[in-house]
C-alpha positions, 0 to 999 in steps of 0.5 A: 521443533518449530520451522524456522522462517526469515523476516526483516527486522530492525532493532532501532531507527535507520537502514543500517539497523534493518536486517534479514533474520531467522526466527520461529514460524509464528502460530495463529491465536484463536482469532488469527490466521497464518499467511504464507506471504507471496508478495509485499509491495513497498511504499515510500512510507516504508522507507520513511518509517525505516529511516526516520521512524516518522515519530511513531511508536515502534516496538522493537524488534520491528518488521516494516511493510504494510502491503501484502498478498499471500495464502492462508495456511492455518486458521485459529479456532474462532476464525470464520469467513476464511478457509485454508488456501484462500488468497488474501491481502492485508488492510492498511489501517486495521482499526479503521473499518468504516466512517470517519477515521479516529483521532484529530489533527492534534492526536491523529490515529496512525495505527497502521501495519508497518507503522505501529503494528508489526509489518508484513515483510517476512515469509509468514505472518500471523494476524487477526482475520479482521485485518485481511480481505480476500484477494481479487481472483483476477490478480496474482500476488504481486499485483494484488499486493499493490492495492492496500495503500496506493490503490485504495488511496487513489480510489478513495480520492477519485471515487469516494470523495470526488465522484469522478465520472465520464466527461470529467477532467482529471489532473494526475500529478506525477507517475508514482504508485498512487498517480498510476492507480489514479490514471487507470481509475479515472480512465476506467470512469470515462474521464479525460486524464492529464498527467503532469510529468517529465518528458521522458516519462510521457511516452510510458504514461501513454503506453499504459493504455490511457489512449487519446484521453491522456496527455502528458504535460511534459515540461509545461507543468506549473513553476514555483514562484522562485522560477523552479520546476514543480516535480510533482512525481517526487 
């Protein structure tokens, strides 16, 4: 008899349809690995998928969550490049390896973990080995699990697209997960960092080690045409 595990599943749209269920432990196919999940990082996108579905094609029962770190405990017979005991993190968009993202503005490609493919919010997950990469040795599972979506988004914007370098000035709007990664990446690159956030969060931003190169704009960030504040971190 297969071991029972727990995972979160929803049978329809809505938080009230999300439940922790008991199911059989998955077995990896020939090109898959079985991962014991150590940590899952939740993004605002996960909340939106659960509450509205975001117009995505979800096959029920559906498990949400895209960002996971864990340890490989079993390999399919065709898997290469990984071994049992390897620590790994998930890939947010498994089908997009390199180059331009598939699709267009009329028919965008949005085949992501926890947004088209089943997600990772469970004790064990089985998935193709190509959907995983090795986790950094310097980060534990909790920290490593934050990289796939928020960390990569900030890196792509600042390094791949903007080419941020020493001497540049970077404005970080807000203090969400992508923003905090952006602050750290920009600082690492030698840029001057300005963070637009609320006054009560300013000292915490400075306490992250940003140093003198990071300034909180407090209530002085821009205002909308109707006179209301722009709360960039919402």
